N, C-alpha and C positions, 0 to 999 in steps of 0.2 A: 744464133737466136740465144736471146738473152736469158739466163735460168727463170725461174717464176721468184719473184719476189717471197721473202721469208717473213710471215707474222708471229711474231715474239709478243707473249701475254708476261703479266707482270711477274706470274710466279716463276716465268724463266729466269729473271735478274736474280743476281744474287741479293739473299737477304738485306734488308739497311737494318743494321743492330740498333741504330736510335730509334727509329720508327717503331721496332719491334718492342723495343723498353718503353717506349710512350703507352701503346695499345695496351700493355701487360700493367700499368701503373692506371691507365682509365679502369679496365675491368677489374681493379682490386679495389679501386675507390669506389665502384657503382655498387658492390659486392657487399661492403661495409656500410656504407650511406641505406640500403634497404636493411642492413640487418637490424642499426639502428633504429629504424622507424619500424620494423616489426617489434621490437624489445617496449619501445615507449606507448607503442597500441595496446600490448599485453600487459604492461603494469597502469594504465589508463583503467583499461576493463576491469582489473583486478581490485583497485583501488577506489572504483567507484560507486555509488549509494548502493544497497542492495534495497530487495521489497521490504517494504513497511510490513512489520507483524507485531501483532499484540501479543505479550509475552505472558500476559495473565492468563490468556485463555488458549492459545496454540503451543504446540513445541517445535521442535525441527525435526522431529522424527515420528512414524505412525509408533512406533514401538514407546518412545517418550510420551507421546500423547496417550495411548491406552495406559502407561504406567500411571500419568499424571490423574486421567478420568476416574482410573481404580484407587486412587488413594481420595478423591476429591468425592467420590461416591461412599466410599467408608466414614469419611468425615461426615458428609450429608445426612446420610442414615447411620446415625453413631451406634454402634454398636449392635447393630439385629443380628439375633443369634450370636455364632463366634466369630465371624466375619470371613475376610478372605483368608485366612489362615487354617478354617477347618477343611477335614476331609470330607465334609458334606458337597452337596452339588450347589456351587454358587449361581443365583438366581438374580440378576437387575432388571427389574420395573422401572422404567422412563416414562413416566405420565404425566397426569395434570388432574386437579378433582372433580372439574365440572364436565371432564368428555365422558360423552356416551362409551364409548369403544372402551376405554379405563373403567368406567363402573361394570361394564359386562366383564372385562379381566377380572376383576375382586371378586364380584357374583359369583358367575359362573365359571369361572378356570381356577381360579385359586383357592376360593372359600370350599369346594368338595375336596380339594386334594389335604386341606385343614380337617376334612370331616372324613377321609377314608386313611390317612397314616400318610399318604406322600409325602406330604409338607415335611415330615420330619426327616425327610431325607436331603431337604437340601436349608440352604441359609438365604432369605429373603432381604431384600433391600427394597424399599420404593424411593426412588428417586424423583420426588413431585415436582417437576418444574415445568416440563412439555416443549409444546411449541410457542417459546415467548422472542419474541423482539427486543433487543436492547438498543433503546433511542436516546435522545439527547434528554429527554424526559423522564428517563426511567424505563425501566420494565413495561414492555406491552403487552399482556396474557391473551391469549387466544380468545379465552371467553370473559373479559374484562376482570376489573379490580378485584371481585370478590375470589373468582379463580386463584390470583397470587395467595390470597388471604387464607384460604382453605389449603393450598399448598403447604402453607406453612405450617398448618395445625397436623397435616400428614408428618410433615419432616419434623415437628415437637414432639410428636407422640413416640416416634422412634429414638429421638434424642433423649428423652427422660424414662421411654419405657421400653428397655434394651430387646428383649426376649421377642422373635416374631407372634408367639403364642400368645404375648400380653399385648403389643399393639395391631395385630391384624384383626381381632374382633372390631376394635376400635373403627380403623378404617373401612369395615366391613360395613360397620352401622352407619358412618359416613357415606358411604355409596348408597347402602338404601335410603338414605334421605338427601338425595344429591341437590332437589330442588326446593328443599326447606332448611335449607343448614343453619342458617340465622338462627331460626328457632331449635335447633335440634343437635346441634354440636355439641353445646353442653349438657344436654342430656347422654348424647353417646359415651361421655366422658363420666358422667355421674353415674351409667349402668355400670361401668368399669371398675367402681367406686374409687374413680381417680377424683384430684383435684381440678375441677373445669376451670377454674381462674389461671390455674396454672400453665396449662394449657395454652390458653388467650392469651395472658402475658408475655409468655414465649414467643408466639406467633405474633405478635402485634408490637413484642421490642425488639432489643439490639439483638438478642440472640437468633429469633427467627429471622431477621436479614443476613446475619451471620452466616446461617446452615444455608439459605437460600444461596446468596452467591457460590456456597460450595457444589450446590445442586446446579447452579448455571454453569460452573466451570466443568463438572464432570459429564454433564449434558452437551455442551459444545466439542468437548474434546475428543467424544465418542469419533471410534475407526473402525468400522466407517460411519459416516454420519447419520442418525434415525432418518426414515423416510417418514415416519408416523410416530403416533403413539396410539396403542400401548406398545412399544418396542422393547421386547424381551431378550436380555442375554442369557447365556447359561455358561458357565464357565468361561465367561468370557467373549463367549462367540453369537451373532445375533442370529435369531431365527425367524423375523422379518414375519410375514403374515401368517406364520404354522403356529401364531401363538397360543391357539384355541388348543395346538398338540402339546402346551408345555408337559404337561401330567407323563406324556410318553417319552419325551426329554428328558427327565428327570428321573426316570426309572431307569432309560436306558444309561446314562451316565453316572448312576450311582454305583461305587464300588462296594457300597455295604451287602455283608454276607445274606444278612436275611431282610427282603423286600414286603411292605404291605401286599397283602392278595391282589389289591385293585391293581398293580404294574403286571398281574398275569390275567386280567381281565380286559378282554376286548372292549374297545368302543362299540356302541350300537354300530355306527356308520361302518366299519369295518366288519362288522360280523355279517352286514349285507353283500360285501363285496363278492366277488367271485360266481 
């Protein structure tokens, strides 16, 4: 009987040095080509066009945006109090002249703070711009062109009368007469013994447009963006819909050794709790 056939596989033969060298060259060439392709793709991605950003309004980081917004607000509400370098609590009021909730903020929240002494603990800035859309035809104000006009009245008042104890009574008067500003705005200035023409010429002239642009920049770079007006910041931190509690926030944030008695008086609705 013949022995069974022996089945021999390729691996049982001695290796062919020429085939092995060819195989290695092909593997190396493939790796090099793949590496070059990846490098080209990476260069293309890195060199490609980035998103378009309006550098006049936004900045690269939230920190930069906040810094830019603070600087713009400082300029828009020029020098109210001692500004952001003060040890007082910094309160920034983002609002608009014909907004009913902003009127409430002025008359029912801020005015009592000026009466009871809590306002002495803060530096207040009113960045009057609000819910404005920037269109190809210019600014589109939430309550019409008159709102833009009287926003500039508020900004010009702060520009010309730096101390909050000087300009706030004027803003309060505007809020009291919100529905008749065309006939009452000059009287509000006259009641303060101000030159009414100086305010109106600022609001209608180049200076008014200049500080309005600063107010726009300060509003549009808020971080986080405002959701509504009045939008209140206490030492740079937004308090959202708790703006009716501004007095509490200022009293709590103040580092003054002595505070007005109002800081230790509970609001009526808090007294009723429990």
